[in-house]
N, C-alpha and C positions, 0 to 999 in steps of 0.2 A: 620817760619816753625815749625810745631808741630810734635814731634816724638811719635808715638803710639807703646807701647811694649805689646806683648801678650805672653802667655805661649806656644801656639801651632800655627803652620803655618795655619792650617785650620781656626782658629779663625781670624787670620790676613786677610785671603782671604775673609771671610764672611763680616768683617767690611769694607774691601776695596771695595767690591761690592756695599755696601750701601752708603758709603761716596765718591765714585768716585775716589778711590786711585787705579788707574788701570794700572800704568806703572810698568811692572815687571823688576826690576833691578837685578834679579838673587838672591841676598841675602836679598833683601827687596823690598817693593813696594813704589811707589811715585805718588803723584797726588793731585790736589785740595788743595794745601797748607799743605799736610801731608806727612810724612814718616811713614812707618809701618814695624816693624821687630818682630821677635819672639825668644823665649828662647829655644824652643825645649826641655823643661823639666828643670831639675836642672843643672845649669852651675857652681854655686859657693857653697861651703860648708865649714865646719870647718876643720882646718888643723889637720894633724895627730900628735900623741904625740911627735915625734922627733922635730917638729917645736917649741916646748916649752922647749926643753932641756931634755925631758924624753928619755929613751932608746927606740930604734926603734924595731919593731917586728922582723926584721931580726937579730938584735943583740941579742934579747932575746932568740932566738932559735939557736944561733951559737953553733954548736956541739963541737967546739974547746974550747969554754969558757962556760961550764955548770954553772959556778958561776954567769953568767949574769942573770939567772932566779931569783936568790935570790936578786940580785940588783934591778931587775924590781919589785919584791914584796915589797922591802923596799921603793920604790918610790910611792906606792899606799897610798891613793887614788890620781888619776890624776885630779888635780883641778887647771888649769892655772889661774893666776890673770887676764889676759886679753886674750880673745879668738881671734884667727886670722882667717881671711877668705882667702880661696885659690880657684883658678879656678880648677875645677875637671880635672884630668890628661888625660882623653881620648881625642883623636884628635878632635872629633866632637864638644865636649864642648869647647875646646880651640878655635876652629875656630869661633863658634857661639858667644862666649863672645867677641872676637876681633871685630866682625861685629857690635855688639850692642854698645860696648864701642866707636868705631869710630863714629857711628851715634850720640851718645849722645854728643860727643865733637865737632860735626860740628858747625861752627860759625853761620850758618843760623838757627840752632835749638834753639829756645828760651823757649820751654816748653816740658815737658814729660807728656804724658797721659798714666798712668798705667792701662792697661786692663787685668792684670793677673787675675787668678781665684779669686773669691770673698771670699774664705775661708782663714783662718789664714795661711795655707801653701802657698797659692797664694800670699798673702801679703809679706811674708818673702822671697819668691823666687825672686820676682822682687826687693825688697829692698836690698838683698844680692848683686845682680848684680849692682845696682846703687852705692852702697857703694864701692864695689871692683873696679868699673870703675872710681871712684872719681868724680861722677856726682854731680854737685852743682846747677843744673838748677831747675827752678820752676816745681813742679810736682802736677798734679791733678789725682784723682782716678775715674775710670769708672767701675761701678758695673753692670755686665751683668748676667741676670738670665735665659735668653734663647736667641737663635741666630736668631730669626725672625727679619725681617726688622724693624717692629714697635718697638720691644724691643731695638734694637741697636740705633735707632734714639732717643728714649726716654732716654736711658742711656747717650748718648752724649749731650743731652740737659740739663742733670742734673749732670754734673761732680762735684765731691766733692773735697774739699781741702785735700791734703794727710795728713795734721795734724790731721784730724778727726780720723785717724786709727792708730795713733802713739802708743796707748796702746795695740792694737791688735798685732802690730809688736813687741813691748817690751815683751809681754806675750809669743809670739811664739819663740822669740829669747831666752828667759829665759828657755823655755821648751827644745829647742835644746841644750843649754849648759848643762842642767841637764841630758838630754839623753846621751850626749857625755861623761860626767863625770862618770855617772853610767855604761854605756855600756862599755867604754874603761877599766875602773877600774875592774869591775866585770868579764869581759871577760878574762882579763889577770890573775886575781886571780884564776878563774876556770881552765883556760888552763894550768897554771903552776902546780896547785895542782893535776890535773888529767892527766898530761903529754899528753895532746891532745888539738887540736885547738877547743875551745868551745866559742860560742858567747852567750852573755847574754844581754838582753835589757829590758827596762821598759815595752814595749808592748809585745815584742816577748816572753819573758819568762813566764809571766802569761798566755798568750794565749796558749803556748805549754802545760802548766800544765793542763788547762781545756780540751784540746784535748786529752791528755794522760789519764786524769781522766775519761773522757767520754768513751774512748776506753776500758779501763780496766773494767768499769762498764758494758758495753755491752758484753765484752768477758766473764765476770764472771756471767752474768745474767742466772738464771735457770728458765725455764718456769714451771708454776704450773697449773695443771688442776683443775678446780673447776666447780661446778654444780649449775644451777638455775632451777626454774620451771616456765613454761609459761602455763597459763590456758586459754582455749578458752571458752568465754561466748557467749551470744546471740548478735552477731554483733560486738564484740570487743574482744581483748585479754588483759591480765594483767600478771604481773610478780612478782614472789617472788625471790629476789636475794641474800639476806643475812639473816643469823640468828641473828638478833640484839635483839631478845626477849628471848634468851637462851632456845630455845625449844630443841635443841640437846646438847649432851655432848661436852666438849671442845676438846676431842681427834679426832673429825671428822671435825673440821673447823679450819681456821686460826684466827689470832688476830682480823681481821676486820669482821669476821662472815661468810666469804665465806665457803661453804661446800665443803670439799675435798674428801669425801667418797661417792662413787656412790651408794653403798647399802643403806646408810642412806637416801639419797635423794629419792631412789626408795620406801623406806618404807613410807616416807611422801606422795609421790604421791599416793600410794596404799590407804592411809587413807582418801584421799579426792576425789579420782576418782569417778565421777558420783554423788557426793553429792552436796548439795546446800550451798551457802555461804550467809552471811549477809552483805548488803551494809552499812558500818559504816561511810562513807564519800562520799558525792556527792556535789561538789560545782563548780561554774563557776565564775572566776574573770576576770575583764577587766585589761589588762596589756599593757605596751608599752616598747619598747627597742629603745634607742636613736641610731641615725645613727653613723657609724664609722667615725673617722677622716681621713683626706687625707693621702696619702702615704708619708713616708720618705723612705730612702734607705733600712733600715733594714726590715721594714714590707713588702715592695714590694718584696724584695729578699725572705723572709720567705714564702710568699704566692705563689710565682712562683715555689719555690722548692717543696712545699707541693702539689700544684695542677698539676704541669707539670713534676716534677722530674728533673729539671735542676740543675746544680751546681751554686754556688754563683757567680763564675766568668762569667758563661754564661749569667746569668741574668743581671749583671752589664755591661757586654759588649754590650748586646742588648739595654739596657737603654742608654748607651753612643752613640750608633748608632742612636737611635731615636732623641737624642739631637744634636749630632754633624753633622751627615750626612743628616738625614731627616728633622731635625729642627722642629719637630712637638710636642715635649715635652720639658719641662724645665730641668734645670740642675739636673742630677740624683744623685749626691753625697750630700745628705742633711740629717741632723738629726732633721729637723723640720716637724711637721705635720700641720703647720699653714700657712696661707697667710697673707700678710700685708694689712692694711686698704686701701692703695692707689690702690691695685690690686683688691679689692673686687668688685668695680663697673663693672669690665670687665668680671666677671664670667657669667653674663647673656648671653653675646655674645659667650663665650666659650662653654656653654651648647647648644646654638643655632647652633654653628658649629657642635657639636657632633650629633645633631638631624638630620643633613643632611646625616648621614651615616645610611643606611637602618636598620641594625641590632640593632641600639640604638635609632631609631627614636621614638618609642612609649614611652619608659621610659624617654627619654630626654624631649619630649614634655609635658609629665605629670609633670615633675619638673618645666618646664617653666609656665605651666598652674597654678600650685599650688603656684608658687613663690619660689625663692631660699631660703632655710633655712640657712641663714648666721647668725653667732653669734660668741660669744667668743670661742666656741668649734672649729670653723673653722678660724675665722679672729682674729688675735692677734699679731700685729707687735712686741710687747715686747718679744715674744717667738720665734722670727726669728733672729738668730744671723748672719748667713752668707747667707744661701739660704732658700727660702720658700719651702713648700711642692711640690711634683712632680705633675704637672698638664699639660694639653695640651697647645699648643701655638696657635696663630692666623693662623699659617701656615697649621693647620689641615684641614681647610675648603677647599674642592676641591682637596686635596692631593690624588695622585694615590697610594692607599694602596697596590696595587699589587707589588710595588717596595720593600715591606718589606719581610724579611725572615719569616719563620714560628714562630721562637722564638720571633722576633720583634713584630709580630702581636699579639702574646699571651701576651707579656709584655704590649703592648699598650692597649690591651683589659682590663687588670687589672687596669691600670691607668684610663681609661675612665669609667669603671663601678664603681670604687671607687669614682670618682668625682660625678657621678649620685647619688650614695648612700649618700655621704657626704652632698650634697646640698638638699637632700630630707627631708621630715618630719619624725618624729619618726614612727617606725613600731608599729602599734596598732593591738592587737589581744585579743581574749578571750581564756583563758586556763581553761579547764574542767578537774577536778581531781576526780578520783574514787578510793575508797579503799574497798576491800571485804575480810571479815574475815571468816575463816572456824573453825569448832569445835575444831580442834587440835591446834589452835592458829596461823596458817599461815595467813598472811595478804598480799593479792595481790594488786598491785598498778599500775595505768596507768594514763597518762595525755595526753590530746589532745589540740593542739593549732590551732585556726581558725582565719585567718585574718579578720579584720573588716574595 
């Protein structure tokens, strides 16, 4: 019997449907030679300071013993020689850990298949549980990038020895110990110093700094009115935007040359109104702009915020739904904009699936006709650590998109259009630039881009 462990119940259900693990035992599923259970998030973590002989938080704030705060300060920094793992105190974590531990120790279970999240956090989450449960059985790792049936079958056909990821686990454990030592020590120091409960963290504190810094910058920002000139010629317009040639005195413009004085700009307009200028530059150049890379989490979130006005949480939640519930896109939490070499041959079929959706049909078919532009900018397994870029899955073909919410449709739209762009050739165009100079020295400029 093989025991499959996942992070979420929904993942266990999806795997169970594909592998025929269909007997619901309440706390786990069984069938076809498998047991499958889930962690429901974090169940095991590092112990609190008092487990290592340091003063507890309650003792530190004991009003009857104010001297305890100095004692707590004297104990800093908190750096245990050996870190201890404990099951988290809430009842649901205690219950779920007991279920997983009992299944791991069943006599008929001879192997564990770790189907936790493929990122470092997913590795350590499952490793913590196995270590705390005292599990000594053989373990193999299953890496899932999407929850389609074909992806699940492929992943189970290519199970990896758990030893392959030992350095990932070591690195993540090292990070957690460093976070614990820094967070616990700095939080106690700050709290005692400022007589208030203050939390400090490796990620939290720098992030808070940037949020506050941006807030103060926006609050203190002062708008500045400046003036430009737009001239209408025969069939086109051109602009003069900054005084970079020192035509005006310094007291009517800012450091970049933007004119701040309306009267000064009106005098310039009066000097050239109705007059003729000389074309000093007229040239056309052939140019091209390469396609963008595929989406990672950050760029997808940025574009959705910019185009639709969503919050970051709303975008990520929608992407999670597309992955977990609808199963039509891949894992949404990734820092890679690349796909791996073994996935590249499937992209022809993925674009073909997209072409069956009416609104994308013309563009997708054009990509198929021209041939997918795959290369190192798109395909590079050496730059995929945990999860590849966000793309559609094989489940997209024929999927009823009316099941999606408006935000899910918009996020999917971004993912699909980015795939079409990324697999297309470079954007080629001609750029024509014109510069017109008047007698008073003003030079008006314009450029026009025409696709070729």
